[in-house]
N, C-alpha and C positions, 0 to 999 in steps of 0.2 A: 559536597563536589556536586551533587546535584544539583542541592538549592539554590548555589550561584549560575550554574547552567540554565536552571527554568528562570531565574532572576534575568539573565541576560538576554532570554526567548523571549520574553515578557515585554523587556525593553524596547528591543530590536522592533517585533511585532508592533509595539505602542506607536514606534518611528515610522515606522513603512505606511500605519494607518495615518498616520497625521500628514505624510507626502502623497496619499493617494487622496486624501480628502481634500487637500490643497489642490491637487491636478484634474481632480475631476467636480470642482466646484462649479456653479452655473455659471453663464457669462453674464458680464450687466448688460440690461434693457436700456436702451436710450427710451426717452419718452418721443410720440409723435407730436408734430406741432398742427393745430387744425389751422383752419381759415382765422386770418388776423379778427375777423368782426362777422358777427353773426345778428340780425333782427329778426324776431319771431312775433308775427302778432300778438298783440293782446287777447284775441279773440282763442287765439290756441288755449290760455287757462293759464293756472297761476303754477309755476315752477315746483312738483312735488320734492325730486329727486335729479340725482345726476350722476353717472356711470365713468368710472376712470376712460374707458375706449370713448368719449367724447358724446354718448348720449344723455339728453336730456331729456325726463318725463314731466309731463304737465296734466293738471287737470283742471275741467272748466267746472261752471256752477251745475252741469246737468248730470256732473259724474263721470264724462267721455275724460278717458285718457290718450293723452297721445306721447307716440315717442319720433324725439325730433334725433336724425343721425348729426354723425360729425359736418357733416355738407349741407348744414340747416335744413334739413327736408324733412318733413312729416313722414316717416315710414311702416307707423303703427300705431292702428287706431282702436281702444279697448273700450266698446259703450256697457251699459248697465239696462236689462231690460226693466 
């Protein structure tokens, strides 16, 4: 009798766990659409990487790294000595 009670209790716990996981799942996130186009001057440098939030990172011949945000503005400049 105890074995069947333990089995039923375990199955009920698993079922409640699945229900709780289904109800607490993260909400879907919609992607933001940025500007339809963006012109970055070649003087900014060569594109090195891009982030999911819209930032682009460029490096010029002197090693200066510039971060361009989703509004196409240079917001970050990192230079080397």
